Residue, then its C-alpha position, 0 to 999 in steps of 0.5 A: m971656384k969662379h964666381l959668375k957675374s949675375r946679371k942685372h934685370h931693369s924695368k922697361a920703364f928704367r930702359k926707356q928712360a935711359v934710351e930717352l936720355l940718350l937721345t936728348g944728347k947724352t953720350f954712351r960713356e956719359l949715361s953708361d957711367e951715370l946709371g952703372v950699365s954697360r955701353s952694349a946694354l944702351i946700344r940694344w936698348r937704344d935699338e929696341y926702343l927705336a924698332d918700337m916706336a917704328e912700327v906701323p900702326a895697325d889701322t894701316m896695316e891692310m892698307s895699299p901705299h895708293k890709298m895711304v897718299q890719298e889718306l895722308q892728303r885727306l888728313r893734310k886738308e883736314n889739318e888746314k881746315l882745323k887751323l883756319h877755324q882755330e884762327i877765325l875763333k881766336k879772331a872772334m874771341g879778340i872781338l868779342s873781349d873788346l866790346p864794352p861791359n854793357g854790350m853795346p859798341 
């Protein structure tokens, strides 16, 4: 009577951590030996992980490519404006922190 291999089931969190280790530079062989999983399982987990990461956000599903470009341009302008405001606030904090304790220059 042949013994059938029982298939191990790993949690989604375990698979995610394995793929993140793989993406940080570990080789399939190193990770496979370390975790005790097959190379083909790691490849499948990586492909699933990358597919999940590549999914389109729900708020852009109904946008045309032209509207997406416009939204990207708007967000870039807004980002630059926020960076400028942040720099101004940093400079103001530096000026205010240099004042003498009694508030007189």
